[in-house]
C-alpha positions, -999 to +999 in steps of 0.1 A: +114+172-042+122+147-016+129+167+015+132+141+045+115+163+069+084+171+048+086+133+041+084+126+078+057+150+085+035+134+056+043+097+068+031+108+104+002+127+087-009+094+066-003+070+095-026+091+118-054+089+092-048+054+084-082+032+083-085+007+112-079-025+090-042-010+083-038-012+120-053-044+125-029-061+100-002-044+120+005-018+092+021+016+092+038+036+063+075+038+069+087+055+037+075+078+009+094+086-022+075+119-041+099+117-069+094+081-076+056+083-062+060+053-043+049+045-003+063+018+015+044-002+044+055-025+069+029-050+081+033-074+111+003-100+104-011-119+132-022-156+125-059-140+133-058-133+096-048-168+082-057-202+070-037-234+071-020-222+102+000-193+090-009-185+052-025-151+053-059-152+034-057-138+000-082-111+006-059-095+035-028-094+011-047-076-014-059-052+013-022-046+020-013-041-017-042-019-022-035+004+008+002+007-005-010+017-042-038+039-026-015+057-002+011+062-031-013+085-046-020+104-013+017+109-009+026+119-044-003+140-055-017+170-042-052+179-036-065+143-034-097+138-013-102+100-022-090+071-043-113+044-052-103+015-071-121+006-104-102-026-111-075-044-092-056-077-101-034-099-076-012-123-083+000-145-054+037-159-064+043-175-030+025-179+003+025-149+022+028-161+060+022-144+093+045-121+106+064-090+089+056-081+054+071-052+034+046-038+007+058-009-017+029+007-040+037+030-068+019+052-093+029+041-129+007+067-146-018+092-133-042+118-150-063+145-131-092+116-125-073+081-131-043+065-119-025+034-130-009+016-100+014-012-089+023-030-059+048-056-045+048-075-014+079-093+003+084-115+031+110-108+059+137-127+038+129-104+008+112-129-014+087-115-036+053-133-026+027-111-043+018-082-069-012-062-076-019-039-104-050-015-102-067+013-122-080+040-097-105+069-097-089+100-081-112+125-065-096+158-061-103+182-030-122+213-042 
């Protein structure tokens, strides 16, 4: 179920196909766990995405959380062509500051056309800074 070689190939494929905004935020997938239906990103966010000197603007925090959730779907489920957020809720628990962020997205439950997702954002000290939950529409490849 969690073959390390297959996981690494899938990580490389997903990183190669990543949208530009993920690269702009210094992001890359570093781990997937098919059994746990999770995807872990690391981001190195520059101050270009901050206000108040080094506080990452909330929309960018949500974008990182959303990326981890949607990529958990691509990593864990077969034949997914697209994932579209129908609803997303972000809770900001602490300021997310420029620099290192680790974001873990997971599938809570999924059906053929819908997925319920969660994500957690941690800073370099391992402090939980933000969480998100989402309902997403799944489009299957034909």
